[in-house]
N, C-alpha and C positions, 0 to 999 in steps of 0.2 A: 595552513591548518592541516593537521593530519587526518587522513580519511580512514574510515572504518567500513568493513563489510557487514551488511545486515540483511535480514529477511523480514519483510513486512507482511504479516498475515492479515488478510482482509476478508470479512464476512459481509456479504451484501444481502440484506433482508428486504430491501425495497428496490425493485428493478427501475423505478423512476429516478433513482439516484445515480444510475450508471453514467449518464452524460456528465454530471458534475465530477464523478470519480475520475473519468477519463481526462477531463480538463485539468484536474489537479496533477494526475500522473504525467500528463504532457508538459506541464510547467516545470516538473523536476526530471524531465527526460534525460538530461545530460548525465544524471547519476544512476540511471537504471541500467542494470546489467541484463536482466531478463525478467520475464513475467509468465506465469502459468495460471490459467483459470479453469475451474472445474464447476460446471453447473450441477447442482444436486437437486434434481427435479422432484424427488420424493419429499423433500422438505421445502421446496420452492425458495431455495437460497443459492447463492454462488459463493465459491471459495476461491480466493485469489492469493497467490504468493508473488511478491515482487522482491527480487534480489537487487540490492543497491550497493554502491561503493561511493561514499560521500563523507564529509565531515559530520560529526555527531549532531551538531546543531541543525544541519540540513535534514538529517534523518528524522530528528525529533519534530522539526517543522512540518515535514511531509506527513508523518504519522498523525500529528495533531490536526492538520488540515483535513486529512481523510476522516478522522474520528469525529470531526464537527459536522460532517454531512449526515443528515437525518437518514436512518436506515442502514448506516455503515458502521462497522466496528473494526478498528485497526490496532494492531500491537506489533512492536518491533522486537526482534531477537538479534543481539549483536555478537560478532566474533570477538575473541579475546584480544586480537591485535588489529 
């Protein structure tokens, strides 16, 4: 299956969800290129970007698993190739 490069943008509004978030990211660790997190203390949220190289179905599964965690919002942006 052909792999795609994508960036998954994650907003964490509930810090209690971070453990579950990390568990999901760990499960997809073989596809993760890099990760950057920014705590935005003024709004009491965290903003995380995760770069991945994976088949589209794996990226969709990861984004969906993250989005199902209460207090987490996740969206993916794909490269054209």
